[in-house]
C-alpha positions in Angstrom: 124.5 52.4 36.9 122.6 54.8 38.9 121.5 53.1 42.1 121.1 49.3 43.8 117.7 48.5 42.8 118.6 49.6 38.9 121.5 47.3 39.3 119.8 44.3 40.4 116.1 44.6 39.3 114.7 47.4 37.7 115.4 46.4 34.0 114.0 43.2 34.7 110.4 42.8 33.1 108.4 39.9 34.3 105.2 40.1 36.1 103.4 38.3 39.0 99.6 38.8 39.0 98.3 40.3 42.0 95.8 37.8 44.1 92.4 38.7 44.6 91.8 39.7 48.4 95.4 39.3 49.5 97.0 42.3 51.5 99.8 44.0 49.6 102.6 42.9 51.6 102.7 39.8 54.1 106.4 39.2 56.2 106.1 35.7 57.6 108.9 35.0 60.1 111.3 36.4 57.9 115.2 36.3 59.1 118.3 37.0 57.3 121.9 36.4 58.7 125.3 37.7 57.7 128.2 35.5 58.2 126.7 34.0 61.1 124.9 37.3 62.7 121.5 37.9 62.5 120.3 41.1 60.5 116.9 40.5 61.1 114.8 37.8 63.1 111.8 36.7 63.1 109.8 39.5 61.7 106.1 39.0 60.6 103.7 41.8 59.9 101.3 42.9 57.2 101.1 45.9 55.3 97.9 46.9 53.7 97.3 49.2 50.6 97.4 52.9 51.1 99.0 52.2 54.9 101.8 54.8 55.5 104.3 52.7 58.1 107.3 54.5 59.8 110.2 52.1 60.8 112.1 53.4 63.4 114.9 52.2 65.7 118.7 52.6 66.5 121.7 52.4 63.9 122.1 48.7 62.9 118.6 48.1 63.9 118.1 46.2 60.4 116.0 49.1 58.9 117.8 49.2 55.8 117.6 45.4 55.4 114.0 45.2 56.1 113.5 47.4 52.8 116.1 45.3 50.5 114.5 42.5 51.5 110.8 43.4 50.7 112.1 45.0 47.3 113.6 41.7 46.5 117.1 42.9 46.5 118.3 40.6 49.4 117.1 37.2 49.8 115.7 36.2 53.5 117.6 33.4 55.1 114.1 31.9 56.4 110.6 32.9 56.3 108.6 34.5 53.4 108.1 37.7 51.8 104.6 38.0 49.5 103.3 40.9 47.6 99.8 40.6 46.4 100.6 36.8 47.3 103.8 36.6 45.1 107.5 36.7 45.9 108.9 40.1 45.3 110.1 39.3 41.7 108.5 40.3 39.2 106.5 43.3 40.6 106.7 46.2 39.1 104.1 47.8 41.8 107.2 48.0 44.2 109.3 51.4 44.4 112.5 51.1 45.8 114.0 54.7 46.8 117.5 53.9 48.5 119.9 56.1 50.4 121.3 58.8 48.6 124.8 57.8 48.7 123.8 54.5 47.4 123.5 56.7 44.2 126.0 57.5 41.7 125.1 61.3 41.2 127.8 61.8 38.7 126.0 59.5 36.4 125.1 61.4 33.0 121.1 61.7 33.3 119.1 64.4 33.6 115.9 64.1 35.9 113.7 63.3 33.0 115.6 61.0 32.1 115.6 59.1 35.6 111.7 59.5 36.0 111.3 58.0 32.7 113.4 55.0 33.9 109.8 53.7 36.3 108.0 53.6 32.9 110.6 50.6 31.7 108.8 48.0 33.7 105.3 49.4 31.5 106.9 49.9 28.0 109.6 47.2 28.4 113.4 47.9 28.1 114.1 48.8 24.4 110.9 50.2 23.3 110.7 54.4 22.5 108.5 56.1 25.2 105.1 57.2 24.1 103.5 60.9 24.2 101.6 59.4 27.2 104.5 57.7 28.8 106.4 61.5 28.6 102.9 63.3 30.3 103.0 60.4 32.9 106.2 61.4 33.4 105.8 65.4 33.5 102.9 64.7 35.9 104.8 62.8 38.1 107.3 65.7 38.3 104.8 68.2 38.8 103.2 66.6 41.3 106.4 66.6 43.8 107.2 70.1 42.9 110.0 69.8 40.4 108.4 69.8 36.8 111.1 73.1 36.2 113.9 70.6 36.7 113.4 68.2 34.5 116.4 69.2 32.0 118.6 69.5 34.8 121.6 67.1 35.4 121.2 64.8 38.7 124.3 66.2 39.5 123.2 69.7 39.9 120.3 69.1 42.8 120.2 69.7 46.1 119.8 66.8 48.6 115.7 67.6 48.9 115.3 67.9 44.9 117.1 64.5 44.5 114.3 63.0 47.5 112.0 64.3 45.2 113.1 63.0 42.0 112.8 59.6 43.1 109.9 59.9 44.4 108.3 61.3 40.5 110.0 57.9 39.1 108.1 55.7 41.8 104.7 57.5 40.8 105.9 57.5 37.0 106.0 53.8 37.5 102.5 53.7 39.0 104.2 52.4 42.3 101.8 50.7 44.7 104.3 50.4 47.4 107.1 52.9 47.9 110.0 52.0 50.2 112.2 55.0 51.4 115.6 54.3 53.2 116.2 56.9 55.3 115.0 60.0 53.0 115.4 62.5 55.4 119.4 61.8 55.9 120.9 65.2 55.7 118.4 67.2 54.6 118.1 70.3 56.1 114.6 71.1 58.0 113.1 72.8 54.8 113.7 70.1 52.7 112.7 67.6 55.2 109.5 69.1 55.8 109.1 69.7 51.9 109.3 65.8 51.3 107.1 64.9 54.4 104.4 67.1 52.6 104.2 65.1 49.7 103.3 62.2 52.2 99.3 63.4 52.3 99.0 63.1 48.3 100.3 59.8 48.0 98.0 58.5 50.3 95.4 60.1 48.6 96.3 58.2 45.2 96.3 54.6 47.5 100.1 54.7 47.3 101.4 52.5 50.4 104.9 53.7 52.4 107.3 52.4 54.1 109.5 54.7 55.4 112.7 54.2 57.3 114.2 56.7 59.5 115.7 57.6 63.2 114.0 60.5 64.2 111.3 59.2 67.0 109.5 62.8 67.0 109.4 63.0 62.8 107.8 59.7 63.0 104.7 60.3 65.9 103.7 63.2 64.1 103.6 62.2 60.3 102.6 58.6 60.6 99.5 57.1 62.2 101.3 53.1 62.3 105.0 52.8 63.7 107.2 49.8 63.7 109.9 50.0 65.9 112.7 47.5 65.1 116.1 46.2 66.8 116.5 42.9 64.4 113.2 41.9 66.1 110.0 43.4 65.7 109.8 45.0 69.2 106.1 47.0 68.7 104.2 47.5 65.9 101.1 49.7 65.9 99.9 53.4 66.8 102.6 56.0 67.5 101.4 56.1 71.4 101.5 52.3 71.6 104.7 52.2 70.4 106.7 54.7 71.5 106.6 53.5 75.0 109.1 53.9 77.4 109.2 50.2 78.1 109.2 49.5 74.4 112.1 52.1 73.6 114.5 50.8 76.2 114.0 47.3 74.4 115.1 48.8 71.4 117.6 51.4 72.1 119.1 50.2 76.0 121.3 52.9 77.1 121.8 54.7 73.8 118.5 56.7 74.3 117.4 59.2 77.3 113.6 59.8 77.8 111.7 62.9 78.5 108.1 63.1 79.3 106.4 66.5 77.3 103.3 67.1 78.3 102.2 63.3 78.7 104.2 62.4 75.3 107.2 60.7 75.9 110.6 61.8 73.7 113.4 60.1 72.7 116.8 61.4 72.5 119.2 59.4 70.7 123.0 59.5 71.0 123.4 58.1 67.8 122.6 60.7 65.1 124.5 59.5 62.2 123.8 57.6 59.2 123.1 53.9 59.8 124.5 52.6 56.6 123.4 49.1 56.2 121.5 49.1 59.2 
């Protein structure tokens, strides 16, 4: 199949109601263990509608695991995850954009086919999309700037185009929370900037974003709220508070060299590769 979310959840059509007044996301003392080793430990935080949160930390810190738990792909060993007051299963308002290496790019579909997959939760698996559904798909493609690529096979896309296609799928899904797992990895600087430039448009639509990345400078420049993670939640808040030398040393240890630049601390990590399951 196309990606992990599609295989595990995306085709299951059952819906939880949203509890009035409940935050979009609550994680309450969530832990997850693999073979006796902690991947996440006692994670608690909330995310409100329209908020954009960058999740940073060293390779293996649990960023991907955190996203998969929120998406309902992984079940926590302990603790609770609530989307509008209910477990993640059954919420079609969550869109998960996986790491690109988790996707079968030889799957024989076009860009518009993938984006239409976002409509399945609304129309049902065996129903034919209506003219309205196709208009929503084309509007989503327009929003992310790839309307002209709608008939292109997905294997012929660049890395940046691939990520924008998945954002279009999330918009067609009418997602209220988009989970992006290292979407900048493997992209050149112009493609990264094009993707980051879409964040204000998502916020204007009231869409919340949880964005895992390893570049601390990008996190500081583009996000008003940052989570610093290394299996445990090290810090959460505004960039100048979270990216403080004390917190960075707790998260990265000797992996990080700190440089002060006009009153701002910059971190240079010696681990620049994708974190894989991290």
